[in-house]
C-alpha positions as CSV (number, residue, x, y, z in Angstrom):
1,M,-12.5,13.8,-28.8
2,L,-12.5,12.3,-32.2
3,Y,-9.9,9.7,-33.2
4,D,-8.7,8.6,-36.6
5,D,-9.9,5.0,-36.8
6,R,-7.0,4.1,-39.2
7,Y,-4.4,4.7,-36.5
8,H,-3.9,3.0,-33.1
9,L,-0.9,1.5,-31.5
10,H,-0.4,-1.0,-28.6
11,V,2.3,-0.1,-26.2
12,G,3.5,-2.4,-23.5
13,Y,5.8,-3.1,-20.7
14,Y,6.9,-6.8,-20.5
15,E,9.9,-6.8,-18.1
16,N,10.7,-8.3,-14.7
17,G,7.7,-10.6,-14.9
18,E,5.3,-7.7,-15.5
19,D,2.8,-7.6,-18.4
20,F,1.1,-4.2,-18.8
21,E,-0.4,-2.8,-22.0
22,A,-2.0,0.4,-23.1
23,I,-3.5,1.6,-26.4
24,A,-2.6,4.8,-28.2
25,Y,-5.2,6.5,-30.4
26,K,-4.3,9.3,-32.9
27,R,-6.5,12.3,-32.7
28,Q,-8.2,13.4,-35.9
29,S,-6.6,16.5,-37.5
30,Q,-4.0,16.8,-34.7
31,E,-0.4,15.6,-34.1
32,T,-1.3,14.1,-30.8
33,W,-1.8,10.5,-29.5
34,D,-3.9,9.8,-26.4
35,I,-2.8,6.8,-24.3
36,F,-5.5,4.7,-22.6
37,F,-5.1,2.1,-19.9
38,D,-7.7,-0.4,-18.7
39,F,-7.2,-0.3,-14.9
40,E,-9.8,-2.9,-14.2
41,Q,-8.1,-5.4,-16.5
42,Y,-5.2,-5.4,-14.1
43,G,-7.2,-5.3,-10.9
44,L,-6.2,-1.7,-10.2
45,S,-8.4,1.0,-8.8
46,K,-9.4,3.7,-11.3
47,P,-8.1,7.2,-10.4
48,V,-10.9,9.5,-9.3
49,L,-9.9,12.5,-11.5
50,R,-9.7,10.7,-14.8
51,T,-12.9,10.6,-16.7
52,R,-12.1,10.3,-20.5
53,L,-12.8,6.7,-21.6
54,K,-12.3,4.9,-24.9
55,D,-13.4,1.2,-25.3
56,G,-13.5,0.8,-21.5
57,A,-10.0,2.1,-20.9
58,M,-9.1,5.4,-19.2
59,W,-7.0,8.2,-20.6
60,I,-3.7,8.4,-18.8
61,F,-1.5,10.8,-20.9
62,S,-0.9,12.3,-24.3
63,I,2.1,12.4,-26.6
64,D,2.4,15.3,-29.0
65,K,3.9,13.6,-32.1
66,D,2.6,13.1,-35.6
67,E,4.1,9.7,-36.1
68,L,4.3,7.4,-33.0
69,N,6.3,4.2,-33.0
70,S,6.0,1.3,-30.5
71,H,9.4,1.8,-29.0
72,Y,8.9,5.5,-28.2
73,G,5.3,4.8,-26.9
74,A,6.5,2.0,-24.8
75,E,9.3,4.1,-23.2
76,K,6.7,6.9,-22.3
77,F,4.4,4.2,-20.9
78,K,7.2,2.7,-18.8
79,Q,7.9,6.2,-17.4
80,W,4.2,6.6,-16.5
81,L,4.1,3.1,-14.9
82,S,7.1,4.0,-12.9
83,A,5.7,7.4,-11.8
84,Q,2.5,5.5,-10.7
85,R,4.7,3.1,-8.7
86,L,3.3,0.1,-10.7
87,I,6.8,-1.1,-11.6
């Protein structure tokens, strides 16, 4: 997968004493952002089925949107954290 180096966004969850952060990268020539999370940074086991990596982090989900803002990205990340029972 090729990413547009001009666009990336940090999305985080900083509530209830938690501090989780992921990075969103914009795909080249597509209206999609891929979200990557560094499981090892938080002392968490990596999922077996996830294999796509970027800068040591693992792909966790994508957002189909041309323009992504930190609020929307953080809300989707919070939903993912909740589904994984990390929060």
